[in-house]
C-alpha positions in Angstrom: -37.4 -3.7 5.1 -37.5 -0.2 4.2 -34.4 1.6 2.5 -34.4 3.9 5.2 -34.1 1.4 7.4 -31.2 -0.5 5.5 -29.5 3.0 5.3 -29.9 3.5 8.9 -28.0 0.1 9.9 -25.3 0.7 7.1 -24.4 3.8 8.8 -24.5 2.2 12.2 -22.5 -0.3 10.7 -19.6 2.0 9.4 -19.7 4.4 12.5 -19.1 1.3 14.9 -15.9 0.0 12.6 -12.7 0.7 14.6 -9.7 2.3 13.3 -6.5 0.1 14.2 -3.1 0.7 13.3 -1.3 -2.2 11.4 2.2 -2.8 12.0 4.2 -5.6 10.8 6.3 -7.3 13.2 9.8 -5.8 14.1 8.8 -2.9 11.7 10.5 0.1 12.5 7.7 2.8 13.6 7.2 6.5 13.3 5.1 8.6 15.8 4.1 10.4 12.4 2.3 7.4 10.4 1.3 4.3 10.6 2.2 1.7 8.3 -1.5 0.5 7.6 -4.6 1.2 9.3 -7.5 -0.8 9.1 -11.3 -0.1 9.3 -13.2 -3.2 9.1 -12.7 -5.4 6.4 -10.7 -2.6 4.5 -6.7 -1.7 5.0 -5.3 1.6 3.9 -1.6 0.8 3.4 0.8 4.0 3.8 3.0 4.9 1.1 5.8 2.3 1.3 9.2 2.8 -0.8 12.1 0.5 -1.8 14.1 1.2 1.1 15.7 -1.8 3.0 13.7 -2.1 6.4 16.8 -3.5 8.5 19.2 -0.9 6.6 16.9 2.1 5.5 19.2 2.1 2.3 17.4 2.3 -1.1 19.0 -0.4 -3.9 21.0 1.3 -6.5 19.0 -0.8 -9.2 15.6 0.2 -9.8 14.2 -3.1 -10.3 15.4 -4.3 -7.1 14.0 -1.0 -5.6 10.4 -1.7 -6.9 10.7 -5.5 -5.4 11.6 -4.1 -2.0 9.0 -1.7 -2.3 6.3 -4.2 -2.9 7.7 -6.5 -0.1 7.3 -3.7 2.4 3.6 -3.6 1.5 3.3 -7.4 1.5 4.5 -7.1 5.2 1.5 -4.6 6.0 -1.0 -6.8 4.2 0.2 -10.0 6.0 0.3 -8.2 9.4 -3.4 -7.6 8.5 -3.9 -11.1 7.5 -4.2 -10.1 3.8 -2.2 -10.6 0.8 -1.8 -9.0 -2.7 -5.0 -10.5 -3.8 -7.1 -8.6 -1.4 -5.8 -5.2 -3.1 -8.3 -3.2 -4.6 -6.6 0.2 -5.3 -3.0 1.0 -5.9 -1.6 4.3 -6.1 2.3 4.3 -7.8 4.6 7.5 -7.3 7.8 7.6 -9.6 10.1 10.4 -9.8 10.9 9.5 -13.4 7.7 8.4 -15.5 10.3 7.0 -18.1 10.7 4.4 -15.3 7.1 3.1 -16.0 7.7 0.2 -18.2 10.7 -1.1 -15.8 8.3 -0.6 -12.9 5.2 -2.1 -14.7 7.4 -5.5 -15.4 7.9 -5.9 -11.6 4.5 -4.9 -10.8 2.5 -7.4 -12.7 4.9 -10.1 -11.1 3.4 -9.4 -8.0 -0.7 -8.2 -8.9 -2.2 -10.9 -10.6 -5.6 -10.8 -12.8 -7.5 -9.4 -12.2 -5.5 -6.5 -10.9 -6.3 -3.6 -8.8 -7.4 -0.4 -10.3 -4.2 1.9 -10.5 -3.0 5.4 -11.0 0.6 6.3 -11.7 1.6 9.8 -11.0 4.9 11.5 -12.0 6.5 13.7 -9.0 9.7 15.7 -8.2 10.6 14.5 -5.2 9.8 11.7 -2.8 10.2 12.0 1.0 12.9 8.7 1.2 16.4 10.2 0.4 17.1 8.5 -2.9 13.8 6.7 -3.4 12.2 6.7 -7.0 9.2 5.2 -6.3 6.2 5.0 -3.6 3.0 2.9 -3.6 0.0 3.1 -1.6 -2.6 0.3 -1.3 -6.1 0.0 -0.6 -7.1 -3.6 0.3 -10.3 -5.4 1.4 -10.9 -8.8 2.9 
């Protein structure tokens, strides 16, 4: 098969992949975004904070906030029949880069080797009131 034919088939496969929202059971939804979008075998998890999904409150303890943030991500992954081992790229946003080591101590308990690629960025503020961390994930089956 020629390279052109392979490229053509690849373009058709990508174009035919349907985009679908991934929403964990019982999750509060917003008309402004989806918790996750799946296209083919790839899942794009929207930024998740450490807000408790039932109360909307952010834990006072930073490590608890990180754990809740990762639990929220885990719910989106499970809704797409994936888990943290499927993560290939992670973006972490911190309102205080001095919290990096504390975040990393919790992060490395959740993401096992080989860990996904990661970018960590310091930001002035996050959209969720009181949030100090937000994480987005790209995962692939």
